[in-house]
C-alpha positions in Angstrom: 4.7 0.3 -6.9 3.5 1.7 -3.6 -0.1 1.4 -4.8 0.3 -2.2 -5.7 1.9 -2.9 -2.3 -0.9 -1.0 -0.6 -3.6 -3.1 -2.2 -2.0 -6.1 -0.5 -1.7 -4.3 2.8 2.1 -4.3 2.7 3.5 -1.9 5.4 6.4 -1.1 3.0 4.0 1.3 1.3 3.2 3.3 4.4 5.7 6.2 3.9 4.7 6.8 0.2 1.0 6.5 1.0 1.4 9.0 3.8 2.8 11.5 1.2 0.1 10.6 -1.3 -2.5 11.4 1.4 -1.0 14.8 2.2 -2.3 17.7 0.1 0.5 19.9 1.4 3.2 17.4 0.4 1.7 17.0 -3.0 1.4 20.7 -3.6 5.2 21.0 -3.1 6.1 18.3 -5.6 3.5 18.7 -8.3 4.3 21.5 -10.7 1.8 22.0 -13.4 1.1 25.2 -15.3 -2.5 25.7 -14.1 -4.0 25.5 -10.7 -6.9 23.4 -12.1 -4.5 20.8 -13.5 -2.6 20.7 -10.2 -5.8 20.2 -8.2 -6.9 17.5 -10.6 -3.6 15.6 -10.4 -3.6 15.9 -6.6 -7.1 14.5 -6.4 -6.2 11.6 -8.7 -3.2 10.7 -6.5 -5.2 11.0 -3.3 -8.0 8.8 -4.7 -5.5 6.2 -5.9 -4.1 5.9 -2.4 -7.6 5.7 -0.8 -8.8 3.1 -3.3 -5.7 1.0 -2.7 -6.3 1.1 1.1 -9.9 0.2 0.6 -8.8 -2.8 -1.5 -6.5 -4.0 1.3 -9.3 -3.7 3.9 -11.7 -5.6 1.6 -9.0 -8.3 1.3 -8.9 -8.7 5.1 -5.7 -6.8 5.6 -6.6 -3.6 7.4 -3.4 -2.9 9.3 -1.9 -0.5 6.7 -5.1 1.5 6.5 -5.3 1.6 10.3 -1.7 2.9 10.5 -2.7 5.8 8.2 -6.0 6.5 10.0 -5.0 10.1 10.9 -4.2 10.9 7.3 -7.5 9.3 6.1 -9.4 11.2 8.8 -7.8 14.5 7.5 -9.0 13.6 4.0 -12.6 13.6 5.3 -12.3 17.4 5.4 -10.9 17.7 1.9 -12.5 20.3 -0.4 -12.5 17.6 -3.1 -15.8 15.7 -2.9 -14.5 12.5 -4.3 -11.6 12.4 -1.9 -13.8 13.2 1.0 -16.3 10.6 0.2 -13.7 7.9 -0.4 -12.0 8.7 2.9 -15.3 8.5 4.8 -16.1 5.1 3.1 -12.6 3.8 4.1 -13.1 4.8 7.7 -16.5 3.2 7.7 -15.0 -0.1 6.4 -12.3 0.1 9.0 -15.0 0.3 11.7 -16.6 -2.9 10.4 -13.2 -4.6 10.2 -11.7 -4.4 13.7 
């Protein structure tokens, strides 16, 4: 539900998205048997959050993404290439959408 709200730029999704963009928070709640599976699941969750925020910015509703800028900036240092690239793309779209 939070992802659908995020795509529309709804601020009600902010808390959940903040957790979705926190690898440390996700590490605590995702319990899978192998480290590879856990990393894959975390990456999928982070990507889902970033893509939802990108959709809201593209729809002309950047406020939610702007409110999570610190979390997005932290994701630009992710060890996961897909997450890092999507975070950088989101920040770039925020710059062109003041």
